[in-house]
C-alpha positions as CSV (number, residue, x, y, z in Angstrom):
1,M,8.7,22.7,26.2
2,S,5.6,21.8,28.2
3,T,4.4,18.2,28.2
4,T,0.7,17.2,28.4
5,P,-0.1,13.6,29.4
6,L,-2.0,11.6,26.9
7,T,-5.3,10.4,28.2
8,P,-7.9,8.3,26.3
9,A,-10.2,11.3,26.1
10,R,-7.4,13.5,24.7
11,I,-6.4,10.9,22.1
12,K,-9.9,10.5,21.0
13,A,-10.6,14.2,20.7
14,A,-7.3,15.1,19.0
15,P,-7.4,15.6,15.3
16,K,-5.6,12.8,13.6
17,V,-4.2,12.1,10.1
18,L,-4.0,8.6,8.6
19,L,-1.8,7.9,5.6
20,H,-1.6,4.0,5.5
21,D,-4.9,2.2,5.7
22,H,-6.2,-0.6,3.4
23,L,-9.9,-0.6,2.5
24,D,-10.2,-4.4,2.5
25,G,-8.4,-4.5,5.8
26,G,-10.8,-2.3,7.7
27,V,-14.2,-3.9,7.0
28,R,-16.6,-4.1,10.0
29,P,-17.0,-7.8,11.0
30,V,-20.8,-7.5,11.0
31,T,-20.6,-6.1,7.4
32,V,-18.5,-9.1,6.4
33,L,-21.2,-11.4,7.7
34,E,-24.1,-9.5,6.2
35,L,-22.5,-9.3,2.8
36,A,-21.5,-13.0,2.9
37,R,-25.2,-13.9,3.6
38,E,-26.4,-11.7,0.7
39,I,-24.2,-13.5,-1.9
40,G,-24.3,-17.0,-0.3
41,Y,-20.6,-17.0,0.7
42,T,-20.1,-19.8,3.1
43,A,-16.4,-20.0,3.7
44,L,-16.3,-17.7,6.8
45,P,-14.9,-19.5,9.9
46,T,-17.9,-18.4,12.1
47,S,-21.2,-16.7,11.8
48,D,-20.9,-14.9,15.2
49,P,-19.7,-11.3,14.7
50,D,-17.7,-11.2,18.0
51,E,-16.0,-14.5,17.2
52,L,-15.3,-13.4,13.7
53,A,-13.7,-10.2,14.8
54,K,-11.4,-12.2,17.1
55,W,-10.6,-14.7,14.3
56,F,-9.5,-11.9,12.0
57,V,-6.9,-10.6,14.5
58,A,-3.7,-12.5,13.9
59,D,-2.1,-11.9,17.3
60,A,-1.6,-15.5,18.6
61,P,1.9,-16.6,19.4
62,G,3.7,-17.7,16.2
63,S,1.4,-15.6,14.0
64,D,3.2,-14.3,10.9
65,L,2.5,-12.6,7.6
66,V,0.9,-15.8,6.1
67,R,-1.6,-16.0,8.9
68,Y,-2.2,-12.3,8.8
69,L,-3.1,-12.4,5.1
70,E,-5.7,-15.2,5.5
71,G,-8.4,-12.8,6.4
72,F,-8.2,-10.9,3.1
73,A,-9.6,-13.8,1.1
74,H,-12.9,-13.3,3.0
75,T,-13.1,-9.5,2.9
76,I,-12.2,-9.4,-0.8
77,A,-14.8,-12.1,-1.5
78,V,-17.6,-9.9,-0.2
79,M,-16.4,-6.8,-2.0
80,Q,-17.2,-7.7,-5.6
81,T,-20.2,-5.7,-6.5
82,K,-20.8,-1.9,-6.7
83,D,-23.1,-1.9,-3.7
84,Q,-20.8,-4.0,-1.6
85,I,-17.8,-1.8,-2.4
86,E,-19.8,1.4,-1.8
87,R,-21.0,0.2,1.6
88,V,-17.5,-0.7,2.8
89,A,-16.0,2.6,1.6
90,S,-18.8,4.6,3.2
91,E,-18.5,2.8,6.5
92,T,-14.7,3.3,6.4
93,A,-15.0,7.0,6.0
94,F,-17.6,7.3,8.7
95,D,-15.8,5.1,11.2
96,L,-12.5,7.0,10.8
97,A,-14.4,10.3,11.2
98,L,-15.9,9.1,14.5
99,D,-12.4,8.2,15.6
100,G,-11.3,11.8,15.2
101,V,-9.4,11.3,11.9
102,V,-9.7,14.6,9.9
103,Y,-7.7,13.5,6.9
104,A,-7.2,10.0,5.6
105,E,-5.7,8.4,2.5
106,I,-7.2,4.9,2.0
107,R,-5.7,2.5,-0.4
108,F,-7.2,-0.4,-2.3
109,A,-6.3,-2.6,-5.3
110,P,-9.0,-2.4,-8.0
111,E,-7.7,-5.5,-9.7
112,L,-8.9,-7.6,-6.7
113,H,-12.5,-6.6,-7.1
114,V,-13.4,-7.6,-10.6
115,E,-14.3,-11.3,-10.0
116,R,-18.1,-10.6,-10.6
117,G,-17.7,-8.6,-13.8
118,L,-17.0,-5.0,-12.6
119,S,-14.6,-3.0,-14.7
120,L,-11.7,-1.4,-13.1
121,D,-13.3,2.0,-13.6
122,E,-16.5,0.8,-12.0
123,V,-14.6,-0.4,-9.0
124,V,-12.9,3.0,-8.5
125,E,-16.2,4.8,-9.0
126,A,-17.8,2.7,-6.4
127,V,-15.1,3.4,-3.9
128,L,-15.2,7.2,-4.5
129,A,-19.0,7.2,-4.2
130,G,-18.8,5.3,-0.9
131,F,-16.3,7.8,0.5
132,A,-18.5,10.7,-0.5
133,H,-21.5,9.1,1.2
134,G,-19.5,8.3,4.4
135,T,-18.0,11.8,4.7
136,A,-21.5,13.3,4.2
137,Q,-22.9,11.0,6.8
138,A,-20.1,12.0,9.3
139,R,-20.6,15.7,8.5
140,A,-24.3,15.4,9.4
141,Q,-23.1,14.3,12.9
142,G,-20.7,17.1,13.2
143,K,-17.6,15.1,12.3
144,H,-15.5,16.4,9.4
145,I,-13.1,14.2,7.4
146,I,-11.3,14.5,4.1
147,V,-10.7,11.2,2.4
148,G,-8.1,10.8,-0.4
149,T,-7.9,7.5,-2.4
150,L,-4.7,5.6,-3.3
151,V,-4.9,3.1,-6.2
152,S,-2.6,0.1,-5.3
153,A,-1.1,-2.4,-7.7
154,M,-0.3,-5.9,-6.5
155,R,3.4,-6.4,-7.3
156,Q,2.9,-10.2,-7.9
157,A,0.2,-9.6,-10.5
158,H,2.3,-7.4,-12.8
159,R,-0.5,-5.1,-13.8
160,S,1.2,-2.1,-12.2
161,E,1.3,0.1,-15.4
162,E,-2.4,-0.5,-16.0
163,M,-3.1,0.5,-12.4
164,A,-0.9,3.6,-12.7
165,N,-2.9,4.7,-15.7
166,L,-6.1,4.1,-13.8
167,A,-4.9,6.2,-10.9
168,V,-4.0,9.1,-13.2
169,R,-7.3,8.8,-15.0
170,F,-9.2,9.4,-11.7
171,R,-6.9,12.0,-10.3
172,D,-9.4,14.8,-10.6
173,A,-12.2,12.7,-9.1
174,G,-10.6,11.9,-5.8
175,V,-7.6,9.6,-6.4
176,C,-4.6,11.4,-4.9
177,G,-1.8,8.9,-5.7
178,F,-0.5,5.5,-6.6
179,D,0.8,2.7,-4.4
180,I,2.3,-0.8,-4.9
181,A,1.6,-3.5,-2.4
182,G,1.9,-7.3,-2.0
183,P,4.9,-9.6,-1.2
184,E,8.2,-7.7,-1.2
185,D,10.5,-10.8,-1.2
186,G,10.9,-11.9,-4.8
187,F,9.0,-9.0,-6.2
188,P,11.3,-5.9,-6.1
189,P,9.9,-2.5,-6.9
190,T,12.3,-2.2,-9.9
191,E,10.1,-4.8,-11.7
192,H,7.5,-2.0,-12.0
193,L,9.6,0.9,-13.2
194,P,7.3,1.6,-16.2
195,A,4.5,2.3,-13.7
196,F,6.6,4.6,-11.5
197,H,7.9,6.4,-14.6
198,L,4.4,7.0,-15.8
199,I,3.4,8.5,-12.5
200,Q,6.5,10.7,-12.5
201,R,5.8,11.9,-16.1
202,E,2.2,12.8,-15.1
203,N,3.4,14.9,-12.1
204,F,1.5,12.6,-9.8
205,H,2.2,11.1,-6.4
206,M,3.4,7.7,-5.3
207,T,4.1,5.7,-2.2
208,I,5.7,2.2,-2.2
209,H,5.4,-0.6,0.3
210,A,9.0,-1.4,1.3
211,G,11.1,-2.4,4.3
212,E,8.4,-4.4,6.1
213,A,8.8,-8.1,5.2
214,F,12.0,-7.5,3.3
215,G,15.1,-5.5,4.3
216,L,17.1,-2.6,3.2
217,P,17.4,-3.5,-0.5
218,S,13.6,-2.9,-0.9
219,I,13.9,0.5,0.6
220,W,16.9,1.4,-1.4
221,E,15.3,0.4,-4.7
222,A,12.1,2.2,-3.8
223,V,13.9,5.4,-3.0
224,Q,16.8,5.4,-5.5
225,F,15.3,3.7,-8.6
226,C,11.6,4.4,-8.2
227,D,11.8,7.9,-6.6
228,A,9.2,7.0,-3.9
229,E,7.8,10.1,-2.2
230,R,6.8,8.0,0.9
231,I,7.7,4.5,2.1
232,G,4.9,2.2,3.3
233,H,6.2,0.8,6.6
234,G,9.9,1.3,6.1
235,V,10.8,0.0,9.6
236,R,13.7,-2.1,8.3
237,I,15.6,1.2,7.8
238,V,16.6,0.4,11.4
239,D,19.0,-2.2,10.0
240,D,21.1,0.6,8.8
241,I,21.4,2.2,12.2
242,E,24.1,1.1,14.6
243,R,24.3,1.8,18.3
244,V,27.8,2.9,19.4
245,G,27.8,3.4,23.2
246,D,25.1,5.9,24.0
247,E,24.9,7.2,20.4
248,Y,23.5,6.0,17.1
249,R,25.4,5.9,13.9
250,L,23.3,6.1,10.7
251,G,24.5,4.3,7.5
252,R,24.3,6.0,4.2
253,L,20.8,4.9,3.3
254,A,19.4,5.8,6.7
255,S,21.1,9.2,6.5
256,Y,19.7,9.8,3.0
257,V,16.1,8.9,4.0
258,R,16.3,11.1,7.1
259,D,18.1,14.0,5.3
260,R,15.6,14.0,2.5
261,R,12.7,13.8,5.0
262,I,11.2,10.8,3.2
263,P,8.1,9.9,5.2
264,L,7.8,6.5,6.8
265,E,4.2,5.2,7.1
266,V,4.8,3.1,10.2
267,C,2.2,0.6,11.5
268,P,3.5,-0.8,14.8
269,T,0.7,-3.2,15.8
270,S,0.5,-4.6,12.3
271,N,4.2,-5.1,12.2
272,V,4.0,-7.1,15.4
273,H,1.2,-9.2,14.0
274,T,3.1,-9.9,10.7
275,G,6.4,-10.7,12.5
276,A,8.2,-7.6,11.3
277,A,8.7,-6.7,15.0
278,P,8.7,-9.1,18.0
279,T,6.7,-6.8,20.4
280,L,5.4,-3.3,20.5
281,A,8.1,-2.4,23.1
282,E,10.8,-3.6,20.7
283,H,9.3,-1.8,17.7
284,P,11.8,0.7,16.2
285,I,9.2,3.5,15.9
286,E,10.4,5.2,19.1
287,L,14.0,5.1,18.0
288,L,13.1,6.5,14.6
289,R,11.0,9.2,16.3
290,R,13.8,10.2,18.6
291,L,16.3,10.3,15.7
292,R,13.8,12.6,14.0
293,F,13.0,10.6,10.9
294,R,9.8,11.7,9.2
295,V,7.7,9.2,11.1
296,T,4.0,8.9,10.8
297,L,1.7,6.6,12.8
298,N,-0.8,4.4,10.9
299,T,-3.2,1.4,11.2
300,D,-2.5,-0.6,8.1
301,N,-5.5,-3.0,8.5
302,R,-7.8,-2.1,11.4
303,L,-9.8,-5.4,11.1
304,M,-6.8,-7.7,11.0
305,S,-5.1,-5.9,13.9
306,G,-8.3,-5.1,15.9
307,I,-7.3,-1.4,16.3
308,T,-8.2,2.2,15.5
309,L,-5.8,5.0,15.1
310,S,-6.8,6.2,18.6
311,S,-6.0,2.8,20.1
312,E,-2.7,2.8,18.2
313,F,-1.7,6.1,19.7
314,A,-2.9,4.9,23.2
315,A,-0.8,1.7,22.9
316,C,2.3,3.6,21.9
317,A,1.8,6.2,24.6
318,D,1.6,3.5,27.2
319,V,4.8,1.7,26.0
320,F,6.9,4.7,25.0
321,G,5.5,7.5,27.3
322,W,4.3,9.7,24.5
323,T,2.8,13.0,25.4
324,L,0.2,15.1,23.6
325,E,3.1,17.1,22.1
326,D,4.6,13.9,20.7
327,M,1.2,13.0,19.2
328,E,0.9,16.5,17.6
329,W,4.4,16.1,16.1
330,L,3.5,12.8,14.5
331,T,0.2,14.2,13.3
332,L,1.9,17.2,11.7
333,N,4.4,14.9,10.1
334,A,1.5,13.0,8.5
335,A,-0.3,16.1,7.4
336,K,2.9,17.6,5.8
337,S,3.5,14.2,4.1
338,S,0.0,13.8,2.7
339,F,-0.7,14.0,-1.0
340,Y,-3.2,16.8,-0.4
341,Q,-2.6,20.0,-2.4
342,F,-0.2,22.4,-0.6
343,D,-2.6,25.3,0.1
344,Q,-5.3,22.9,1.3
345,R,-2.7,21.1,3.4
346,L,-1.7,24.3,5.1
347,A,-5.3,25.2,5.8
348,L,-5.8,21.8,7.4
349,I,-2.7,22.3,9.6
350,N,-3.3,25.9,10.5
351,H,-7.1,25.8,11.0
352,V,-7.8,22.3,12.2
353,I,-4.8,20.4,13.5
354,K,-2.8,23.1,15.4
355,P,-6.0,24.7,16.9
356,G,-7.2,21.3,18.0
357,Y,-4.1,20.5,19.9
358,A,-3.9,24.0,21.4
359,A,-7.4,23.6,22.7
360,L,-6.5,20.3,24.3
361,R,-3.5,21.8,26.0
362,A,-5.5,24.8,27.2
363,S,-8.1,22.5,28.8
364,A,-5.5,20.2,30.5
């Protein structure tokens, strides 16, 4: 098999698929400042956009999940009206399109955006309207992106069944699935079985945050009790893989996840910033890729990690020696694992993704 080196230009031009990206974790710093001024929000650590961007990135020695999450208090504070939410969603779709993302599933928790009187339905409607505007704006500049929406429930708030009903209610308007996020430790996914069972009964889609801040039990419960179609992060599955000499021995859970081709929504830089991995070089994504788990590469929170999907591919290529063929494999994994309808998914793969990589190889 031929190998084509990954250059910044090729990474930028390659069609990309993003499955794990939080709306409130990808706001432009200048937008945070402008929205804060509009509503008189004065709790930001600085009024300089460059300094604010640096503050949001929790990459200092000793940073952990607690430090990482500090920024969300500010982004959520400026996403409490219809216009604010629409603007953030529009800019998200547009920014991803300019980065070469052709399909994205963006998640958000509606329950976090009702502090100024919006109803849950109004929050979802504002997000969907923003995505529609951003995709149209990108199309006008020759960039095409499809954006799906995931409704997230916060596991510590115990409103998951209400959020699951909300997701189902908007399934024909642009919501493509249900997610559960928030602290894993102390809030197992099995506490939310009614929500997952509702999604299953409605023949709908779900992904569950698991195996990031907590270990194998969270993945096991998400897969075996909740029937998760995808795992958000899931990197702690490596705890069930043992190195024996030059080979690796998979435990029963790791074998099950790999055999069933359960997709892992892996976010390397974010994992380093939250303390789930010590460094990018020590991140298990390369081992999981070589062992042929259904690995996908994602951003998680572009603002909090100071990244794009292109920069994430570039960083991993530098550390792990990835080629264009590796990038295509990861992108196809993501496309196959998306909650897009099957025929549309095939069209995306066969008419956008594969031709895009073939053209890049031909021009190398």
